[in-house]
C-alpha positions as a printed NumPy array, in Angstrom:
array([[ 28.693, -15.711,   8.893],
       [ 25.849, -16.832,  11.282],
       [ 26.296, -13.935,  13.8  ],
       [ 25.702, -11.735,  11.197],
       [ 22.369, -13.908,   9.722],
       [ 21.088, -13.336,  13.346],
       [ 22.291,  -9.812,  13.297],
       [ 19.895,  -9.424,  10.009],
       [ 16.892, -11.34 ,  11.363],
       [ 16.834,  -9.298,  14.559],
       [ 16.636,  -6.228,  12.708],
       [ 14.217,  -7.573,  10.471],
       [ 11.758,  -8.198,  13.115],
       [ 11.922,  -5.311,  14.812],
       [ 11.425,  -3.238,  11.412],
       [  8.133,  -5.152,  10.87 ],
       [  6.939,  -5.089,  14.393],
       [  6.705,  -1.153,  13.472],
       [  5.262,  -1.449,  10.566],
       [  2.696,  -3.535,  11.751],
       [  1.859,  -1.158,  14.589],
       [  1.987,   1.612,  12.503],
       [ -0.91 ,  -0.378,  10.357],
       [ -2.916,  -1.498,  13.583],
       [ -2.418,   2.575,  14.822],
       [ -4.146,   3.938,  11.82 ],
       [ -6.64 ,   1.541,  11.843],
       [ -7.707,   2.638,  15.702],
       [ -7.665,   5.871,  14.844],
       [ -9.893,   5.501,  11.936],
       [-12.27 ,   3.718,  13.336],
       [-12.395,   6.114,  16.665],
       [-13.134,   9.451,  14.005],
       [-15.711,   7.276,  12.2  ],
       [-17.282,   6.365,  15.7  ],
       [-17.336,  10.086,  17.139],
       [-17.553,  11.832,  13.273],
       [-20.78 ,  14.264,  13.284],
       [-21.202,  13.226,   9.146],
       [-23.683,  12.181,   7.119],
       [-22.937,   8.354,   5.289],
       [-21.842,   9.732,   2.23 ],
       [-19.358,  11.995,   3.233],
       [-17.886,   9.793,   5.75 ],
       [-17.529,   7.082,   2.639],
       [-15.854,   9.715,   0.499],
       [-13.519,  10.641,   3.175],
       [-12.575,   6.659,   4.401],
       [-11.935,   6.549,   0.627],
       [ -9.4  ,   9.566,  -0.144],
       [ -7.764,   8.911,   3.638],
       [ -7.594,   4.554,   2.46 ],
       [ -5.807,   5.863,  -0.42 ],
       [ -3.499,   8.408,   1.187],
       [ -2.289,   5.953,   3.791],
       [ -1.85 ,   2.612,   1.574],
       [  0.288,   5.172,  -0.636],
       [  2.05 ,   6.319,   2.989],
       [  2.357,   2.577,   3.957],
       [  4.302,   2.016,   0.601],
       [  6.411,   4.73 ,   0.628],
       [  7.941,   3.5  ,   4.447],
       [  8.364,  -0.115,   2.853],
       [ 10.248,   1.272,   0.066],
       [ 12.366,   3.508,   2.396],
       [ 12.566,   0.201,   4.972],
       [ 13.971,  -1.859,   1.798],
       [ 16.39 ,   0.436,   0.802],
       [ 17.803,   1.349,   4.048],
       [ 18.715,  -2.817,   4.038]])
């Protein structure tokens, strides 16, 4: 039984690392986009709001899919 637990724990850690990496990648991409965007502040804030909402939805979907696979 201990072997099965260790196998599950190893898979769980890998999934967590992938999710953290995806979130970090989105944050870096978003920051780079903001810094290079030739738009006024209000437009950028509106865009950020929309993109953040969409990103949070995708993260929620990914987490739900991951839980269903276990």
